[in-house]
N, C-alpha and C positions, 0 to 999 in steps of 0.2 A: 504494500500500500504506500503510495507516494504522499508525503506530507506537503501541504500547500500553506505557505506563510505569507501574509500580507504585510508589507513594510510600510511604516509611517511615511506618509507623503511629505512630511516636513523635514525628515532626515536628509541632509545634503548628499550623503553617499547613496541613499536609496533613490534620490532624484537622478543622480549620475547613472545608476544602474538602469533605471527605467528609460533614460535617454539612449543608453547603449542598446537596450532591447529593441527600441524602435529603429535604431540605426542598423541593427543586424537582423531585422525582420526577414523571415523566410530563409534564413541561413541556419544551418545546424551547428551552432556554436554554444559553448557554455560561457555566458557573459560574466559569471562570477569568476571563472578561471582567467578570463581576459583581464579583469580588474586586478586579480591577485598577481598575475604575471607583470602587469604594469607597475604595481606598487612594490612587488617583491615580498609579499606576505602570504601566509597560508590562506586558502579560500575560506576556511571556517572562521578565521579571524576577521576577514573582510565582511562576511555575512553577519557575524556577531556585532560588529560596529554598525552595520546598516540597520540592525534591529533596535539599537539604543534610542531612547528618547533624549530630550534636551538635558534633563537632569543627570542621566547616566553618562552622557558624553563629557560632562564636567569632571567625572572621575576617571576618564580614559587616560592611559599612559601618554605622557608628552611625546615620547618617541614615536608612538603610533600616530598621533595627531600630525606631527611634522612629516612623517614618512608619506602619509596620504596627501597632505597639502603640497609637499615639494614635488611629488611624482605626477599626480593627476590634477592638481590644482583645486581639490575640493576642500573648502574650509569647513570643518566639522562644527565650528561655533557659529555658523551662519544659518541657524534654524529659521530666523524670522524673515529671511530674504526669499 
């Protein structure tokens, strides 16, 4: 049984993921793996960050924050944009 998870539309990384899904529509690719390869982090870590709400992101490791921001340009502190 496949688990389906809905990501918070306010999470900047989830927005990036949904934009990538639209960009790769009708292509058989794993968009999470693409993000993980771009950032250089495990896919499960990327998925975990995309599931966080604004309060949980405040407790995220600084190294994770900068790795995401510096590689793909997603500012995890920009929930209100």
